[in-house]
LUMPA-725758 format. One record per residue (C-alpha): y, z, x; residue in one letter. Coordinates in steps of 0.1 Angstrom, whole numbers, plus 5000, padded with zeros to 4 digits. Layout:
YZXa/...
//
This chain:
500249995001m/503249885014n/505450205016a/509350195024l/510550495031l/514650505025i/517350765035y/520550775015p/524050745030r/526151055036f/529351115024p/532251095049d/532751445054t/533651695085f/529851725091w/529651325091s/531351295126f/531950915118k/534850895139h/533651075167a/530150855168l/532450545167s/533650635205f/530250615213l/529050305197g/526650505174k/526050485138r/524650815124a/524351165145a/520451195142q/517751035125p/515751125090p/513051345108l/511551435072g/511051095062l/509351025102m/507251325093t/506451225058v/505450835074a/503051025100a/501551195065l/500750895046l/497450685054p/497250515084g/495950175065s/499450165051w/501849945061p/505350125065k/509050055069r/511750335067l/515550225066i/518050445071d/521150335054t/523450555073n/522950275102v/521549965086e/521449765050r/518749815026l/518249475018k/516849304987d/513849135010a/512949485022d/512049584985l/510249284976a/508249395005w/507549694992a/505049874966e/506550204968v/509850324976a/510050734988l/513150854990v/514551165004s/517951375009g/519951675008m/522151774977q/524851604992v/523451254992q/522751304954q/525351004945e/523950764968h/520150874965l/520250794925v/521850484933a/519050384958v/516550504929v/518050304903e/518249984924r/514649994929c/513750094900r/515449784885a/513149574908r/510249734891g/509149944924l/507850274921r/509950544934t/509250904948v/511551124958v/511451454980g/513151675004g/515451965001p/517251794975i/514051814950a/514552184951s/518052204941s/518551914911v/516351904883s/514051624881a/515351434856t/518951404875a/516651234902l/515350934876k/512350874900a/509150814886d/507751084909h/509151414925v/507751614951v/509551994949i/508552184985g/506952105018e/505051785023a/502151835041e/499951995016d/500951744993l/501351345005v/497751315008a/497551394972t/500151174963l/498850894986a/495850924967r/497050924933d/499650644940l/496850394950e/494950454918a/497650434898g/497350784885e/500550944901a/501851264885r/505551304872p/506251614894v/503951764925y/504852074935e/503352314965a/501852604956a/502452764989e/504752725020k/502252565047p/501752665083a/503752455105m/500752375125k/499752135098r/502851925109s/502251585126p/503751405152l/506651235133p/506550825135d/509350745163l/508450385157s/510050345126l/513650395138i/516250235160k/516750475185m/519850355201n/521650365168r/521550755168y/523651015194s/521051285190t/516851285185m/515551565166t/512851815169v/511652075144q/510252405159y/510452645127s/510952695093r/512652985076g/515353255080c/514753645080p/517753735066f/519053735031n/522653615029c/523253574991e/524653214994f/522253055015c/519652834999d/517552795029i/515753105023i/515253004987e/513652674995i/511952755030y/511253165026g/512353455050r/509153455071r/509953255101t/506952975103r/506952855138t/504752565155k/502752615185a/504052575218v/502152265229d/502852065192q/506552135206v/506151985240l/504151695225a/507151585204e/509551635236l/506451405254d/507151145228q/510851135231l/510551125268h/507550855270r/509750655242a/512950645271g/515050905251w/517251075276r/520351275267g/520651525235a/518051685216v/518551895186f/516352185175l/517452125136v/515652525128d/518052655104d/517752985125n/515852905160f/515353275170i/514353375135g/511253505153n/512553595188k/509253665206k/507953335194c/511153155204a/511153325240k/507153165248d/509152825237l/511652855257l/509852945290t/507552695282a/510452425278m/512252545312v/508552425329e/508552105313w/512152035320g/511752085358r/508551875357v/510651605341h/513751595359g/515951775330h/516251445307p/517451655278f/520051855263t/519852085236y/521652175202l/520352395177t/521352645151e/520753045155a/522453355139s/524953545158v/522653815167d/521853595199l/524253755216a/521754075214e/519353925236d/520653875273l/516853755280e/516953515250l/520153395257l/518953325303q/516153125286l/518352905261m/520552805290r/517752785317d/515852555292a/519152325291g/520752425254f/524352355253i/525152445219s/524652645193v/525852645159f/526053005141s/527253095106g/530153335113i/531553285075e/534453525077t/536053795099p/536554025067d/533554305073e/533754385036c/532854015026s/530254005052l/528654315034i/529254164999a/527253875007n/524354045026r/525053855057k/524554205079l/523354055109q/526853985116n/528254305112t/526354495140r/528654385165r/532054305173d/531853885162l/534653775189l/532853955218e/529553825209s/530953435203v/532553505238k/528953625254l/527153325244i/530053115260q/529653265291q/525953165292y/527452785292g/526552745254i/528952605233e/529552805200v/530552555166m/531152775138g/530352775104g/533152965080f/533253015041i/536653095022l/536453184983g/534153474985f/534853754957d/536554024982t/538753754999d/542253875000r/545953665005e/545553755041d/542153625048v/543753245054f/545853405084d/542853575095r/540753335097m/543053115118v/543453405144e/539653425145f/539153125151i/542153085179q/540953395194n/537153275194s/537552955214a/535252775188i/536652455193p/534252305166v/535452545132a/533252385103m/535452555075v/534752495040g/534852625004l/532152834990l/529852654970q/527352824947a/524552594953m/521652584926p/518452804933g/520853074954t/521053434949q/525353364940l/524253114920f/522353354896r/524853594900r/527553384892m/525653214863w/524953534849n/528653644851e/529653264829g/531453144862r/529552854872i/531352544860l/528652304874h/525852224895a/527952094928g/527751814951d/527051994983g/530151885001n/532252225008n/534952045024t/536451794993d/538552094974c/536552084944t/535152434935l/531752454914n/532452804899f/535453004889l/536553234920p/537953544920r/541353424936m/543253194917d/541952834923a/544652664932a/545752954957r/542452914970l/542652524978v/546152594990e/545352835016g/541952625027y/544452295031r/546452535053s/544052685076v/542552335081l/546252195090r/546752485112r/543452505131i/543152105134y/546652035149s/546551885185c/548152165199d/545852435184a/542852285191y/543452165227y/544252565234e/540852685215r/538852395238v/540952545272k/540152895260l/536452795259f/536152575291l/537952905311s/534653105294r/531852865299c/530152805333h/527652525323p/524752435342s/524352145365s/522751965335s/525251995313r/527751705325q/526151355325r/528151035332w/526250725318n/527350415298y/528150565264e/530150855278s/532550615299l/532750425269r/533750735249a/536250815276m/537650475278v/538050495237s/539250845238s/541950765263i/543250445241v/542950585203l/544050945217q/546350885247g/548550555238l/548050545203l/547650825188g/550451075173r/549351385196g/549851185228r/552151435243l/549251715238s/546751475246y/547751425280w/548451755288k/545651885277f/543451585301v/545551655332l/544552055328t/540951995322a/540951755351a/542552015375t/541852335366r/538152275346y/536851995366r/533152085364r/533652085329s/535751735326f/532851555307g/532751865277t/536251855275a/536651505270m/533451525245t/535751765228l/538851605227a/536451335210v/535651585182m/538851675175g/539851335167y/537251315144d/538751655130f/542351525127q/541451215111i/539451405081m/541951685078t/544851425076e/542951225051r/542551575029l/546051645030m/546451305016e/544751424985m/546951704974e/
//
């Protein structure tokens, strides 16, 4: 059976990095790892194609070739996902939708013939058999969360690797914490399940054989959910990197209590980790407690961020405005915290009550849910009634973005980060893509940009005071351009 796996487009948001990727000549940040894994679970006898609509068009010829279309995505991709499903069905093609969106959006709203709810490892074989027999059910739902040892090597042969800036590996699922607004613990559970060390090394071997050199994103929602297992993996990754000549640098997501474990930090540094995304959420401890983000209250957040940075690891921070406990001073406090934290990539969004979360259920019982939301927390649209005046909340959110992504404020954060960060020798690599990005940056930011003066002052400082980190400085300058473009567009929507 000819299987067409389709990944829908992401909207243009702060999270897409569309403008920064153009500097590198890339079309998307990461390939659709979930669909690559599903492809490996499908019968080996099935011919397969994967179309990531973020990097290529879905052609009528692809639909004519296929006998079944398998579509996966997240809630923020819903609009294009549904359009893809309707296009497939109009051609008489059977459609299956899975992925995180199937756990957040009703099967009816997804418009597909078949919906797969939950993780795929224990469902795909049955689904494939039923599709071949013409007896597939409308809904398949996982009875339990599968062990990660059942997850196969993703099928790399289906993607065009050179169109992406980063490759992806999944090591674990689940998170031990209990944040009220989080949908991850609802979908994947609070018990961290991990792959065996040999499984992860096999994925690194596969990427290496395929010719990949550069960034690898471990897509775990909390890489250190099981710290002992993470240390075992990192120890093996240190040795793997030594044997293979350190071909990769690594990024991941982890809770900020990473700063409590110096052994873990040193292992991450030695393995080649250069960046970690952490949910900081808010500088207001009352809000952290109210939303059960208790892991962020154990030590001073600014000191935690600084310590991670001192191990040569950039902290990208997630921040949220709109908690019930937010006061009028939260906007100024947010800006002050972000500037003092030296977090260049500060992803500030408005709170969304995601379907299936504890927050959604609470607000539903309080009669405060307006609609299910679209998963985009940066478009100034609220899906619930906030305690703060809604217009004031949106105005304050815009003011935060305007201030933290002004050229001067952004470059000041980058310089503070560079003064703290002591990168390992593998952090800075110059190749065709990085040189292309630097030339594009000089043209678009240094010659044509409105912040030319700030840009050249920053470049001069980076070249003279932070020579060891100059590549990192230029990368962050490019990312700043993306944030400035997106902020300008958001301001135009006022």
